[in-house]
GUVEX-529446 format. One record per residue: residue number from 1; residue in three letters; x negated, z, y of N, C-alpha, C in turn. Coordinates in steps of 0.001 Angstrom, whole numbers, plus 500000, padded with zeros to 6 digits. Atoms other than C-alpha are relative to their C-alpha. Layout:
BEGIN
ATOM;nr;rest;n.east;n.up;n.north;ca.east;ca.up;ca.north;c.east;c.up;c.north
ATOM;NUM;ALA;X;Z;Y;X;Z;Y;X;Z;Y
...
# end
This chain:
BEGIN
ATOM;nr;rest;n.east;n.up;n.north;ca.east;ca.up;ca.north;c.east;c.up;c.north
ATOM;1;UNK;500344;501391;499858;810771;889056;432563;501202;498979;499829
ATOM;2;UNK;498876;500766;500060;814181;887730;431908;500386;499544;501303
ATOM;3;UNK;499603;500381;498739;815030;887777;435513;499214;498870;500557
ATOM;4;UNK;500836;501034;499632;812042;885535;436196;500464;498733;499402
ATOM;5;UNK;499552;501198;500728;813062;883045;433483;501275;499537;500428
ATOM;6;UNK;498669;500300;499671;816612;883128;434474;499964;499152;501441
ATOM;7;UNK;500148;500682;498669;815720;882299;438189;499355;498752;499901
ATOM;8;UNK;500744;501451;500130;813237;879441;437231;500963;498977;499383
ATOM;9;UNK;499190;500900;500601;815910;877790;435161;501217;499690;500674
ATOM;10;UNK;498849;500229;499124;818463;877801;437927;499855;498489;500584
ATOM;11;UNK;500264;501237;499482;816937;874577;439212;498492;499493;500124
ATOM;12;UNK;501333;500433;500047;813837;872334;439516;499048;500611;501084
ATOM;13;UNK;500886;499312;498892;812764;873762;442844;499678;501490;499915
ATOM;14;UNK;500399;498447;500376;813052;877350;441715;498797;500079;498985
ATOM;15;UNK;501122;500013;500970;810922;876382;438730;498600;499676;500658
ATOM;16;UNK;501197;500517;499247;808355;874585;440849;499513;501168;500852
ATOM;17;UNK;500484;498744;499192;808073;877604;443320;499539;501052;499205
ATOM;18;UNK;500374;498898;500919;807811;880160;440497;498732;499619;499338
ATOM;19;UNK;501312;500423;500611;805076;878096;438686;498767;500119;500975
ATOM;20;UNK;501145;500109;499046;803070;877692;441821;499526;501391;500482
ATOM;21;UNK;500279;498639;499558;803280;881327;442910;499254;500705;498847
ATOM;22;UNK;500607;499360;501115;802448;882620;439443;498602;499392;499620
ATOM;23;UNK;501380;500540;500235;799509;880101;439214;499133;500576;501131
ATOM;24;UNK;500791;499277;499007;798178;881455;442524;499612;501456;499669
ATOM;25;UNK;500406;498681;500250;798412;885010;441510;499123;500123;498762
ATOM;26;UNK;500892;500119;501297;796779;883933;438122;498506;499954;500330
ATOM;27;UNK;501431;500235;499518;793561;883091;440101;499421;501495;500219
ATOM;28;UNK;500505;498570;499818;793236;886864;440926;500252;500824;498748
ATOM;29;UNK;499555;499294;501155;795013;888293;437809;500224;499067;498853
ATOM;30;UNK;499892;500929;500980;794265;885938;434964;501235;500094;498970
ATOM;31;UNK;498952;499862;501028;797042;887307;432589;501299;499459;500622
ATOM;32;UNK;498733;500480;499379;799729;886367;435149;500080;498396;499797
ATOM;33;UNK;500007;501504;500129;798714;882593;434699;500709;499715;498621
ATOM;34;UNK;499310;500243;501145;800176;882956;431218;501528;499819;500172
ATOM;35;UNK;498496;500054;499552;803629;883521;432785;500389;498561;500575
ATOM;36;UNK;499804;501330;499176;803241;880362;435035;500079;498975;498985
ATOM;37;UNK;500122;500990;501011;802351;878297;431999;501318;500024;499106
ATOM;38;UNK;498742;499803;500800;805308;879845;430041;501200;499263;500602
ATOM;39;UNK;498900;500602;499398;807721;878521;432652;499969;498447;499832
ATOM;40;UNK;500049;501582;500123;806459;874918;432402;500392;499724;498485
ATOM;41;UNK;499673;500088;501377;806762;875256;428599;501555;500199;499769
ATOM;42;UNK;498368;499702;500180;810337;876700;428862;500709;498771;500511
ATOM;43;UNK;499319;501126;499455;811411;873728;431039;499867;498764;498933
ATOM;44;UNK;500248;501062;501049;809926;871358;428258;500840;500226;499013
ATOM;45;UNK;499274;499582;501256;811673;873308;425460;501478;499758;500250
ATOM;46;UNK;498428;499959;499686;815129;873318;427302;500450;498590;500539
ATOM;47;UNK;499654;501176;499311;815094;870167;429365;499160;498716;499810
ATOM;48;UNK;500807;501235;500395;812373;867864;427898;498732;499906;500889
ATOM;49;UNK;501345;500075;499484;809032;866766;428899;500007;499282;501380
ATOM;50;UNK;499706;500690;498800;810237;864562;431792;500033;501038;501243
ATOM;51;UNK;499772;498945;499002;811441;867649;433790;498654;500995;500110
ATOM;52;UNK;501197;499065;500099;808404;869709;432604;498821;499317;500836
ATOM;53;UNK;501133;500578;499160;805913;867143;434054;500309;499978;501570
ATOM;54;UNK;499642;499710;498602;807809;867235;437330;499612;501198;500431
ATOM;55;UNK;500242;498625;499640;807530;870860;437543;498473;500313;499982
ATOM;56;UNK;501254;499613;499975;803940;870911;436508;499147;499144;501043
ATOM;57;UNK;500687;500834;499030;802826;867967;438842;500326;500697;501434
ATOM;58;UNK;499686;499502;498707;804668;869295;441890;499455;501496;500225
ATOM;59;UNK;500454;498746;499793;803680;872842;441169;498502;500091;500206
ATOM;60;UNK;501490;500080;499898;800010;871810;440891;499652;499624;501618
ATOM;61;UNK;500288;500291;498559;800341;870261;444498;500288;501315;500888
ATOM;62;UNK;499700;498701;499375;801861;873409;445674;498990;501100;499870
ATOM;63;UNK;501016;499010;500184;799223;875501;444072;498666;499634;500736
ATOM;64;UNK;501091;500357;499044;796519;873462;445816;500261;500237;501421
ATOM;65;UNK;499761;499539;498721;798221;873950;449043;499918;501462;500388
ATOM;66;UNK;500048;498603;499785;798549;877618;448592;498603;500610;500019
ATOM;67;UNK;501497;499683;499999;794845;878072;447666;499306;499571;501144
ATOM;68;UNK;500532;500479;498680;793918;876008;450692;500333;500932;501086
ATOM;69;UNK;499537;499042;498961;795926;878233;452798;499353;501354;500080
ATOM;70;UNK;500541;498549;500261;794681;881499;451308;498539;500150;500014
ATOM;71;UNK;501318;499821;500198;791206;880674;450579;499072;498918;500645
ATOM;72;UNK;500735;501170;499456;790092;877433;452188;499479;499088;498884
ATOM;73;UNK;500564;500903;501075;788126;874766;450274;501024;498827;499814
ATOM;74;UNK;499267;501141;500301;789429;871690;448821;501242;500128;499264
ATOM;75;UNK;498790;499843;500719;792973;871468;447813;500100;499417;498642
ATOM;76;UNK;499988;500706;501288;792183;869163;444952;499516;500823;498913
ATOM;77;UNK;500354;499035;501041;790570;872074;443075;501153;500735;499418
ATOM;78;UNK;498636;499357;500529;793988;873892;442952;500792;499023;499257
ATOM;79;UNK;499165;500954;500662;795698;870688;442001;499461;499727;498435
ATOM;80;UNK;500614;500231;501305;793268;870057;439122;500236;501244;499036
ATOM;81;UNK;499728;498932;500840;793574;873670;437961;501291;500164;499532
ATOM;82;UNK;498569;500029;500558;797239;873474;437736;500268;499006;498969
ATOM;83;UNK;499767;501095;500923;797294;870204;436030;499292;500326;498532
ATOM;84;UNK;500913;499684;501328;794540;871435;433450;500761;500902;499120
ATOM;85;UNK;499369;499013;500919;796637;874368;432285;501539;499655;499778
ATOM;86;UNK;498635;500166;500335;800181;873120;432638;500441;498626;499331
ATOM;87;UNK;499816;501142;500761;800035;869492;431344;500081;500194;498510
ATOM;88;UNK;500037;499812;501607;798990;870606;427795;501286;500743;499471
ATOM;89;UNK;498719;499265;500326;801987;873164;427916;501205;499142;499934
ATOM;90;UNK;498820;500889;499938;804393;870490;428857;500135;499246;498681
ATOM;91;UNK;499961;500779;501245;803262;868410;425828;500286;500812;498813
ATOM;92;UNK;499659;499076;501038;803214;871425;423528;501406;500412;499860
ATOM;93;UNK;498565;499656;499963;806665;872383;424620;500890;498899;499457
ATOM;94;UNK;499075;501240;500466;808012;868837;423881;499708;499799;498389
ATOM;95;UNK;500250;500060;501523;806240;868858;420305;500906;501062;499368
ATOM;96;UNK;499264;498959;500732;807903;872142;419486;501541;499687;500203
ATOM;97;UNK;498479;500393;499926;811279;870941;420858;500518;498937;499086
ATOM;98;UNK;499599;500985;500904;811318;867825;418789;499759;500361;498573
ATOM;99;UNK;500251;499857;501348;809612;869069;415611;500724;501331;499442
ATOM;100;UNK;499543;498660;500421;811162;872702;415677;499086;500586;498968
ATOM;101;UNK;500998;499445;501035;807889;873600;413786;498759;500486;500767
ATOM;102;UNK;501200;499485;499484;805136;875917;414936;498773;499540;499291
ATOM;103;UNK;501149;500449;500830;802933;874656;412220;499582;498601;500553
ATOM;104;UNK;500223;501380;499404;803282;871046;413568;499343;500120;501534
ATOM;105;UNK;500471;499820;498635;802819;872159;417167;498616;500521;500219
ATOM;106;UNK;501373;499302;499917;799793;874460;416701;499022;499134;499402
ATOM;107;UNK;500860;501028;500705;798168;871929;414337;499581;498856;500926
ATOM;108;UNK;500248;501116;498943;798459;869294;417023;499081;500499;501161
ATOM;109;UNK;500917;499449;498864;797017;871643;419650;498553;500138;499464
ATOM;110;UNK;501398;499754;500470;794094;872647;417563;499250;498711;499691
ATOM;111;UNK;500620;501217;500209;793407;869066;416687;499398;499480;501309
ATOM;112;UNK;500400;500459;498690;793239;868148;420373;498973;500656;500558
ATOM;113;UNK;501049;499210;499453;791177;871045;421334;498637;499870;499184
ATOM;114;UNK;501133;500186;500758;788706;870475;418413;499315;498606;500439
ATOM;115;UNK;500500;501330;499569;788436;866740;419467;499352;500146;501459
ATOM;116;UNK;500568;499927;498579;787640;867781;423175;498626;500731;499855
ATOM;117;UNK;501299;499298;500235;784736;869973;421795;498998;498981;499455
ATOM;118;UNK;500700;501079;500512;783445;867102;419847;499555;498918;500944
ATOM;119;UNK;500251;501033;498854;783652;864612;422805;499030;500591;500900
ATOM;120;UNK;500924;499403;499015;781852;867246;425008;498665;499949;499470
ATOM;121;UNK;501293;500050;500617;779116;867413;422603;499224;498577;499962
ATOM;122;UNK;500348;501399;500002;778866;863597;422426;499565;499553;501373
ATOM;123;UNK;500299;500568;498536;778947;862967;426180;498894;500819;500707
ATOM;124;UNK;501057;499181;499263;776505;865770;427276;498760;500129;498984
ATOM;125;UNK;501174;500060;501040;773044;865099;425512;499508;501281;499648
ATOM;126;UNK;500580;498698;500311;771724;868561;425701;501023;501053;500599
ATOM;127;UNK;498955;499187;499477;774935;870733;426089;499584;501463;500098
ATOM;128;UNK;500454;498578;499910;773138;874091;425279;499260;500264;501125
ATOM;129;UNK;500955;499805;498880;770643;873545;427985;500819;500015;501237
ATOM;130;UNK;499075;500122;498847;773461;872612;430442;500721;501405;500097
ATOM;131;UNK;499270;498637;499794;775334;875942;429622;498994;501132;500432
ATOM;132;UNK;501063;499046;499553;772055;877924;430154;499781;499846;501459
ATOM;133;UNK;500409;500172;498611;771496;876354;433530;501319;500475;500806
ATOM;134;UNK;498734;499511;499295;775194;876867;434617;500175;501360;500013
ATOM;135;UNK;499757;498424;500121;775300;880469;433279;498995;500621;500905
ATOM;136;UNK;500963;499372;499141;772073;881345;435072;500342;499861;501474
ATOM;137;UNK;499722;500195;498616;773266;879874;438365;501187;500976;500353
ATOM;138;UNK;498844;499220;499592;776543;881735;438228;499671;501516;499820
ATOM;139;UNK;500039;498625;500268;775375;885181;436868;498627;500659;500580
ATOM;140;UNK;501282;499393;499521;771757;885531;438109;500145;500797;501431
ATOM;141;UNK;499775;499304;498847;772998;886597;441682;500561;501667;499724
ATOM;142;UNK;499334;498796;500227;774753;889618;439986;499010;501004;499084
ATOM;143;UNK;500984;499346;500796;771597;890573;437892;499027;500820;500865
ATOM;144;UNK;500877;499274;499272;769556;893433;439088;498797;500308;499116
ATOM;145;UNK;501168;499680;500796;765919;894142;437888;498947;498943;500184
ATOM;146;UNK;501075;500877;499760;763956;891224;439157;499781;498915;498866
ATOM;147;UNK;500257;501009;500865;762291;888634;436921;500199;500305;498541
ATOM;148;UNK;499838;499501;501262;762423;890596;433787;501491;499916;499538
ATOM;149;UNK;498506;499978;500361;766210;891018;433952;500545;498457;499969
ATOM;150;UNK;499559;501414;500052;766565;887342;434812;499573;499211;498700
ATOM;151;UNK;500437;500676;501263;764534;886287;431717;500895;500492;498940
ATOM;152;UNK;499150;499502;501056;766715;888564;429547;501301;499278;500096
ATOM;153;UNK;498678;500760;499880;769806;886742;430889;499810;498699;499544
ATOM;154;UNK;500180;501403;500546;768381;883393;430010;499884;499976;498577
ATOM;155;UNK;499921;499768;501494;767641;884601;426569;501269;500197;499308
ATOM;156;UNK;498621;499722;500571;771028;885863;426003;500925;498720;500052
ATOM;157;UNK;499289;501231;499804;772564;882620;427397;499578;498995;499064
ATOM;158;UNK;500574;500996;501019;770280;880539;425083;500536;500347;498507
ATOM;159;UNK;499471;499617;501339;771574;882532;422081;501441;499667;499938
ATOM;160;UNK;498545;500215;500023;775251;882136;423057;500395;498426;500212
ATOM;161;UNK;499853;501357;499592;774900;878464;424282;500598;499078;498984
ATOM;162;UNK;499576;500919;501022;775296;876741;420981;501415;500089;499579
ATOM;163;UNK;498550;499809;500252;778751;878219;420568;500983;500132;501164
ATOM;164;UNK;499186;499610;498750;779985;878466;424120;501037;498965;500213
ATOM;165;UNK;499030;501039;499715;781851;875206;424262;501241;500276;499076
ATOM;166;UNK;498808;499766;500953;784040;876157;421209;500574;501300;500306
ATOM;167;UNK;499645;498837;499683;784324;879709;422475;501030;499981;501102
ATOM;168;UNK;499152;500280;498821;785804;878647;425787;501147;499146;499647
ATOM;169;UNK;498885;500777;500513;787927;875992;424142;501091;500915;499211
ATOM;170;UNK;499160;499181;500746;789338;878588;421727;500826;501003;500878
ATOM;171;UNK;499332;499031;498954;790108;881088;424593;501031;499186;500783
ATOM;172;UNK;499077;500802;499318;791845;878230;426371;501178;499665;499183
ATOM;173;UNK;498922;500276;500984;793910;877336;423257;500852;501267;499772
ATOM;174;UNK;499316;498739;500133;794890;881098;422881;500885;500205;501140
ATOM;175;UNK;499181;499889;498856;796047;881059;426461;501257;499237;499947
ATOM;176;UNK;498974;501087;500178;798221;878039;425840;501032;500391;498966
ATOM;177;UNK;499164;499452;501070;799540;879494;422522;500877;501227;500464
ATOM;178;UNK;499277;498970;499469;800588;882702;424318;500963;499621;500812
ATOM;179;UNK;498910;500526;499067;802299;880859;427032;501181;499260;499279
ATOM;180;UNK;498952;500714;500874;804243;878847;424443;500862;501145;499284
ATOM;181;UNK;499252;498831;500619;805235;882097;422641;500956;500695;500966
ATOM;182;UNK;499131;499426;499071;806546;883652;425777;501105;499134;500424
ATOM;183;UNK;499015;500883;499656;808359;880517;426629;501094;499909;498970
ATOM;184;UNK;499017;500082;501018;809984;880400;423232;500880;501270;499951
ATOM;185;UNK;499362;498635;499933;810805;884121;423609;501100;499872;501081
ATOM;186;UNK;499031;500190;498850;812467;883406;427010;501220;499089;499637
ATOM;187;UNK;499034;500943;500267;814385;880446;425602;501067;500690;499100
ATOM;188;UNK;499207;499467;500858;815761;882575;422887;500881;501151;500685
ATOM;189;UNK;499361;498913;499192;816518;885457;425281;501197;499481;500805
ATOM;190;UNK;499038;500505;499127;818557;883227;427499;501071;499202;499217
ATOM;191;UNK;499091;500934;500604;820253;880913;425117;500287;500389;498460
ATOM;192;UNK;499747;499789;501376;819947;882134;421532;499422;501480;499562
ATOM;193;UNK;500593;498588;500216;819360;886019;421362;499725;500240;498574
ATOM;194;UNK;500299;499522;501449;817553;887326;418250;499186;498913;499196
ATOM;195;UNK;500577;501061;500776;816188;883935;417254;498322;500065;499949
ATOM;196;UNK;501447;499834;499768;812611;884419;418446;499323;500885;498871
ATOM;197;UNK;500580;499160;500962;811806;887321;416156;500021;499356;498603
ATOM;198;UNK;499798;500540;501190;813083;885453;413092;498794;498864;499935
ATOM;199;UNK;500906;501141;499903;811023;882326;414006;498542;500467;499872
ATOM;200;UNK;501364;499616;499934;807805;884133;414853;499550;500633;498617
ATOM;201;UNK;500329;499252;501247;807812;886285;411661;499818;498965;498954
ATOM;202;UNK;500103;500925;500968;808073;883046;409696;498797;499108;500175
ATOM;203;UNK;501135;500848;499753;804977;881528;411222;499016;499901;498778
ATOM;204;UNK;500770;500255;501213;802967;879968;408327;499255;498663;500103
ATOM;205;UNK;500788;501159;499742;800054;877526;408889;499626;499392;498785
ATOM;206;UNK;500150;500632;501263;799537;876859;405206;498532;500148;499437
ATOM;207;UNK;501210;499924;500827;796782;876816;402462;498823;499073;500578
ATOM;208;UNK;501030;500962;499570;795088;873715;403843;499087;500506;501172
ATOM;209;UNK;500559;499618;498852;794268;875082;407206;499062;501308;499641
ATOM;210;UNK;500796;498779;500390;793169;878465;405699;498822;499566;499389
ATOM;211;UNK;501203;500360;500715;790645;876720;403295;499034;499300;501056
ATOM;212;UNK;500869;500571;499019;789384;874625;406228;499222;500896;500918
ATOM;213;UNK;500667;498805;499132;788778;877662;408423;498990;500636;499369
ATOM;214;UNK;501159;499260;500734;786780;879419;405709;498927;499117;499705
ATOM;215;UNK;501105;500991;500364;784851;876220;404731;499193;499857;501246
ATOM;216;UNK;500859;500296;498800;783896;875506;408373;499114;501239;500374
ATOM;217;UNK;500787;498794;499597;782874;879133;408946;498825;500125;499098
ATOM;218;UNK;501172;499924;500899;780674;879172;405722;498913;499045;500321
ATOM;219;UNK;500893;501033;499788;779145;875895;406554;499220;500220;501300
ATOM;220;UNK;500581;499674;498705;778428;876899;410035;498811;501007;500011
ATOM;221;UNK;501057;498942;500080;776552;880040;409233;498924;499734;498915
ATOM;222;UNK;500960;500189;501098;774896;879040;405904;499041;498765;500322
ATOM;223;UNK;500752;501254;499844;773764;875583;407090;499543;499846;501450
ATOM;224;UNK;500577;500064;498640;773039;876374;410753;500757;498801;500769
ATOM;225;UNK;499392;500912;499392;775818;874049;412157;501011;500607;501081
ATOM;226;UNK;499218;499349;498883;777102;875370;415628;501448;499459;500051
ATOM;227;UNK;498811;500651;499686;779825;872757;415782;501086;500415;499007
ATOM;228;UNK;499012;499619;501083;781398;873976;412539;500383;501486;500289
ATOM;229;UNK;499664;498669;499604;781321;877599;413709;501061;499952;501161
ATOM;230;UNK;499152;500123;498970;783084;876432;416896;501303;499567;499607
ATOM;231;UNK;498660;500617;500434;785829;874505;415061;500684;501185;499163
ATOM;232;UNK;499462;499006;500814;786274;877500;412719;500599;501133;500924
ATOM;233;UNK;499387;498999;499002;786786;879895;415797;501273;499400;500477
ATOM;234;UNK;498924;500544;499496;789308;877358;417138;501205;500209;499110
ATOM;235;UNK;498870;499869;500960;791281;877388;413917;500333;501657;499803
ATOM;236;UNK;499712;498522;500080;790849;881201;413889;501029;500513;500934
ATOM;237;UNK;499107;499598;498929;792839;881455;417079;501431;499872;499431
ATOM;238;UNK;498747;500324;500688;795835;879956;415103;500310;501126;499021
ATOM;239;UNK;499841;499047;501034;795382;882384;412239;500012;501455;500572
ATOM;240;UNK;499825;498515;499254;795146;885456;414706;501448;500009;500253
ATOM;241;UNK;498564;499871;499703;798649;884552;415667;500861;500137;498769
ATOM;242;UNK;499313;499721;501305;799740;884331;412043;499751;501355;499461
ATOM;243;UNK;500207;498591;500388;798017;887673;411455;500988;500915;500847
ATOM;244;UNK;498966;499258;499128;800275;889170;414266;501319;499756;499268
ATOM;245;UNK;498790;500303;500664;803223;887484;412488;500095;500903;498716
ATOM;246;UNK;499958;499328;501203;802285;889090;409258;500350;501609;500278
ATOM;247;UNK;499942;498539;499752;801898;892609;410762;501448;500251;500541
ATOM;248;UNK;498599;499859;499601;805433;892240;412482;500894;499917;498773
ATOM;249;UNK;499250;500094;501143;806947;891093;409137;499971;501115;499148
ATOM;250;UNK;500187;498911;500948;805551;893860;406998;500590;501096;500606
ATOM;251;UNK;499480;498801;499345;806406;896482;409497;501480;499961;499913
ATOM;252;UNK;498591;500031;499972;809990;895441;409574;500497;500059;498440
ATOM;253;UNK;499549;500071;501459;810315;894687;405770;499827;501334;499317
ATOM;254;UNK;500320;498755;500674;808699;897949;404753;500576;501132;500740
ATOM;255;UNK;499276;498973;499213;810746;899867;407417;498994;501154;500549
ATOM;256;UNK;501103;499082;499411;807534;901308;408903;500270;500325;501541
ATOM;257;UNK;499771;499577;498615;807407;903164;412207;499498;498891;500945
ATOM;258;UNK;500658;500967;498906;806909;900992;415408;498742;500531;500448
ATOM;259;UNK;501286;499433;499623;803998;903255;415963;498829;499057;499493
ATOM;260;UNK;500945;500858;500457;801961;900789;413886;499840;498845;500843
ATOM;261;UNK;500167;501145;499124;802703;897890;416031;499391;500464;501351
ATOM;262;UNK;500585;499645;498783;802011;899828;419184;498530;500429;499820
ATOM;263;UNK;501421;499650;500225;798776;901105;417760;499179;498782;499824
ATOM;264;UNK;500679;501361;499959;797808;897456;416993;499816;499441;501263
ATOM;265;UNK;500105;500645;498710;798369;896298;420332;498931;500881;500953
ATOM;266;UNK;501003;499161;499173;796449;899172;421953;498637;499704;499454
ATOM;267;UNK;501426;500382;500562;793464;898366;419663;499654;498595;500391
ATOM;268;UNK;500331;501397;499489;793780;894764;420764;499416;500039;501435
ATOM;269;UNK;500543;499860;498763;793167;896008;424253;498627;500530;500033
ATOM;270;UNK;501362;499220;499957;790281;898398;423566;498987;499444;499101
ATOM;271;UNK;500986;500515;500967;788609;896516;420663;500322;498596;499637
ATOM;272;UNK;499474;501407;500257;789670;892789;421121;499220;499333;498914
ATOM;273;UNK;500844;500936;500912;786698;891007;419237;500303;500442;498539
ATOM;274;UNK;499894;499463;501215;786979;893351;416324;501503;499725;499368
ATOM;275;UNK;498610;500182;500503;790834;893159;416047;500408;498569;499866
ATOM;276;UNK;499876;501462;500156;790709;889459;416589;499561;499495;498631
ATOM;277;UNK;500521;500447;501446;788564;888910;413474;500828;500603;498935
ATOM;278;UNK;499201;499262;500934;790658;891378;411516;501355;499126;499752
ATOM;279;UNK;498790;500603;500155;793968;889733;412236;499921;498503;499654
ATOM;280;UNK;500313;501287;500431;792540;886227;411956;499755;499914;498449
ATOM;281;UNK;500283;500014;501491;791232;887142;408441;501370;500351;499242
ATOM;282;UNK;498779;499664;500755;794654;888671;407573;500907;498617;500058
ATOM;283;UNK;499179;501288;499957;796276;885286;408728;499532;499053;498985
ATOM;284;UNK;500603;500854;500949;793835;883278;406655;500452;500434;498606
ATOM;285;UNK;499486;499453;501255;794570;885482;403613;501456;499572;499737
ATOM;286;UNK;498610;500185;500282;798229;885172;404038;500391;498523;499857
ATOM;287;UNK;499758;501406;500289;797944;881330;404303;499703;499534;498476
ATOM;288;UNK;500308;500364;501413;796507;881294;400733;500856;500932;499024
ATOM;289;UNK;499414;499148;500878;798025;884392;399096;501489;500382;500295
ATOM;290;UNK;498626;499794;499716;801315;884570;400871;500301;501738;499929
ATOM;291;UNK;499924;498447;499937;800947;888354;401684;501399;500462;500215
ATOM;292;UNK;498704;499547;499583;804384;888645;403205;501034;499859;498794
ATOM;293;UNK;499199;500173;501099;806022;887398;400070;499723;501004;498925
ATOM;294;UNK;500408;499272;501024;803979;889475;397712;500425;501439;500386
ATOM;295;UNK;499627;498628;499508;804778;892700;399744;501428;500195;500312
ATOM;296;UNK;498665;499786;499876;808424;892258;399737;500679;499632;501278
ATOM;297;UNK;499356;500344;498807;809166;890629;403148;501129;499132;499682
ATOM;298;UNK;498832;500591;500445;812647;889424;403021;500246;498590;500915
ATOM;299;UNK;499762;501280;499406;813348;885761;403853;501363;500146;500906
ATOM;300;UNK;498908;499956;499099;815544;885465;406956;500160;501362;500586
ATOM;301;UNK;499961;498734;499284;814804;888970;408034;500462;500034;501489
ATOM;302;UNK;499480;500108;498664;816717;889492;411294;499935;501166;500943
ATOM;303;UNK;500020;498907;499070;815807;892828;412755;499283;499597;501319
ATOM;304;UNK;500330;500450;498668;815248;892592;416411;498561;500416;500255
ATOM;305;UNK;501298;499649;499346;811853;892626;418246;500042;499962;501408
# end
């Protein structure tokens, strides 16, 4: 991936072209879109938000043109899709560049994401019913079994609908955070080798956010408050990343085999929901109990990743 980052950073037009192509491929292979977003964030980290906005804006126009040429339809859809995923990354890259703090950057991102969920609930009077209607229209053509199967689909959607806004917002936040991580890795790879591993292993969101995550989760489940559950899930995305940092730190500090990390990522692929909850819980515990310090993680540990 270093070749891709190096090519994109040779000039603004190389960056625009790379972002547009990766954005187009991401329509068919969603994980590829993370790389396109990472290039926008890399430009922000290295050159500032002005250049990143140029790349994001022109890349979105090119994405709209490419999708129109390949699939037809309105080019504005591609432009909007590009802006929706790349403008937040330009902003996050700028915040990280100025603050040099993952805690500040991710806290700002989770605050903006949570605010969007609250606004969506305020603007749409019956958001759950809207999700059921949209989900039925999208999925019913793929359901076999007649009226009974259609009814089961609507029941399932009705059960999921109260939490669907927060779930989708959390997934979107996770994709942004992963793009920013890749961008920071590329930045270190090109300009400061070895720095990313040290920075990532030091990721610490703090006691306050840990307590807020647990409090919102308990309030949501015990008091029947879907919004609290949604906000807890959004915060959980950040602590999932901290859980990954804890595992990398402890593996290096305890001189454990890399097999443990490989196994963890394999389990993430085959059992994502369970591993997400496990790592998020580990991140929350580390925010309060400082697991890395208690188990002998060395400050400034510089082994490569």
